[in-house]
C-alpha positions as CSV (number, residue, x, y, z in Angstrom):
1,M,104.1,84.8,166.0
2,T,100.7,85.6,164.5
3,M,101.9,88.8,163.0
4,F,105.0,87.1,161.6
5,I,102.8,84.4,159.9
6,T,100.5,87.1,158.6
7,L,103.4,89.0,157.0
8,I,105.0,85.8,155.7
9,G,101.7,85.0,153.9
10,I,102.1,88.4,152.1
11,I,105.9,88.6,151.6
12,L,106.6,85.0,150.3
13,P,104.2,85.1,147.4
14,I,105.7,88.4,146.3
15,V,109.1,86.9,146.4
16,H,107.8,83.8,144.6
17,L,106.3,86.0,141.8
18,F,109.5,88.0,141.6
19,I,111.8,85.1,141.1
20,S,109.5,82.9,139.1
21,K,110.1,82.6,135.3
22,I,106.3,82.2,134.7
23,P,104.8,85.4,133.3
24,R,103.0,87.6,135.9
25,T,99.5,87.7,134.4
26,K,96.7,89.1,136.6
27,E,95.4,85.6,137.0
28,R,98.8,84.2,137.9
29,V,99.4,86.9,140.5
30,L,96.0,86.4,142.1
31,T,96.4,82.6,142.1
32,V,99.8,82.8,143.9
33,L,98.6,85.5,146.4
34,L,95.5,83.4,147.2
35,L,97.3,80.1,147.5
36,Y,99.8,81.5,150.0
37,S,97.0,83.2,151.9
38,F,95.2,79.9,152.2
39,I,98.3,78.2,153.3
40,F,99.5,80.7,155.9
41,H,96.4,82.8,156.9
42,V,94.1,79.8,157.0
43,G,96.2,76.7,157.3
44,V,99.0,77.7,159.5
45,L,97.0,80.2,161.6
46,G,94.1,77.8,161.9
47,F,95.9,74.6,162.6
48,L,99.3,75.5,164.0
49,L,98.4,78.6,165.9
50,G,94.7,77.8,166.7
51,F,94.2,74.1,167.1
52,I,97.5,73.2,168.8
53,P,97.5,76.0,171.4
54,H,93.8,75.8,172.2
55,V,93.8,72.0,172.6
56,F,97.2,71.2,174.0
57,F,98.1,74.4,175.9
58,A,94.6,75.6,176.8
59,D,95.3,77.3,180.1
60,A,98.4,79.2,178.8
61,T,96.4,80.2,175.7
62,A,93.5,81.4,177.7
63,K,95.7,83.6,179.8
64,S,97.4,85.1,176.8
65,I,93.9,86.1,175.4
66,G,92.8,87.4,178.8
67,W,90.3,84.6,179.4
68,Q,89.9,82.5,182.5
69,P,91.8,79.2,182.3
70,G,90.0,75.9,182.6
71,S,87.2,76.4,180.2
72,P,86.2,73.3,178.1
73,F,85.3,75.8,175.4
74,Q,89.0,76.0,174.6
75,F,88.8,72.4,173.2
76,E,85.9,73.3,170.9
77,V,87.6,76.5,169.7
78,G,90.8,74.5,169.0
79,F,89.0,71.9,166.9
80,H,87.1,74.7,165.1
81,D,90.4,76.4,164.2
82,G,91.9,73.0,163.3
83,A,89.1,72.2,160.9
84,W,89.5,75.5,159.0
85,G,93.3,75.0,159.0
86,I,92.9,71.6,157.3
87,L,90.7,73.3,154.7
88,G,93.3,75.9,154.2
89,F,96.0,73.3,153.5
90,L,93.6,71.4,151.2
91,C,93.4,74.5,149.0
92,I,96.9,73.4,147.7
93,W,95.3,70.5,145.9
94,I,91.6,71.4,145.7
95,R,91.0,74.5,143.6
96,G,88.0,76.1,142.0
97,T,84.9,77.0,144.0
98,F,86.4,75.1,147.0
99,W,88.5,78.3,147.4
100,I,85.3,80.3,147.7
101,A,83.9,78.1,150.5
102,T,87.1,78.1,152.4
103,G,87.8,81.8,152.0
104,V,84.3,83.0,152.8
105,G,83.9,80.6,155.7
106,W,87.2,81.5,157.3
107,S,86.7,85.3,156.7
108,F,83.2,85.0,158.3
109,F,84.8,83.4,161.4
110,M,87.6,86.0,161.4
111,L,85.2,88.9,161.3
112,G,83.2,87.4,164.1
113,A,86.5,87.0,166.1
114,T,87.3,90.6,165.4
115,Y,83.9,91.6,166.8
116,G,84.5,89.4,169.9
117,H,87.9,91.0,170.5
118,I,86.6,94.5,170.1
119,R,83.7,93.7,172.5
120,E,86.1,92.2,175.1
121,T,88.3,95.3,174.8
122,V,85.5,97.9,175.0
123,L,83.3,96.2,177.6
124,H,85.8,94.5,179.8
125,G,89.0,96.5,179.2
126,N,90.8,93.3,177.9
127,Y,94.0,94.6,176.4
128,A,95.8,91.2,176.6
129,T,98.1,90.9,173.7
130,Y,96.2,88.1,172.0
131,N,92.9,89.8,172.5
132,F,93.6,93.5,171.6
133,F,96.2,92.8,168.9
134,M,94.1,90.2,167.2
135,I,91.5,92.9,166.4
136,F,93.8,94.2,163.7
137,V,95.2,90.8,162.5
138,D,91.8,89.1,162.2
139,A,90.2,92.0,160.5
140,F,93.1,92.4,158.0
141,I,93.1,88.7,157.1
142,A,89.4,88.6,156.5
143,I,89.3,91.6,154.3
144,Y,92.5,90.7,152.5
145,L,91.2,87.2,151.7
146,L,87.8,88.4,150.6
147,L,89.4,91.0,148.4
148,L,91.7,88.4,146.7
149,L,88.8,86.0,146.2
150,Y,86.7,88.8,144.6
151,L,89.5,89.8,142.3
152,Y,90.4,86.2,141.4
153,F,86.9,85.1,140.6
154,R,86.2,88.3,138.7
155,T,89.0,87.2,136.4
156,R,88.0,83.6,136.4
157,K,84.2,83.8,135.6
158,D,84.5,80.4,134.0
159,L,84.8,78.8,137.4
160,L,81.6,80.2,138.6
161,K,79.4,78.8,135.8
162,A,77.2,75.9,136.8
163,S,78.5,72.5,135.6
């Protein structure tokens, strides 16, 4: 499901841009790619695939990651993911430098999660699907989002000026 959502967050904006009548300027393309990334790679992954499973299906989620069930830490991780997911969805309405804060914060978390999954794999031989596979998904999303942010704000220097 995580890979599906990751791909949807890349394919849908391309389809959107292809069928849209609005000219595909550099700024427009980056805006659409970023917006879909915030919705799917932060909002959906954080809230629907992070908050809900970790909070409401904690033991099953722990097993799928290769963790021991019953840890109260699951609840904290779930709310952490949910908070970022809400920020991802808020990017629909709140633009400007809010995008930087959301994108950099989520990417920092995803890179940390990538490190944690690598560590679990190397030190403990944890090849559970939602541990090992997430190395690639988490790292990709962090790098993709940071790259889009960099390109977008490079074209929108006006947004970075102090008000």
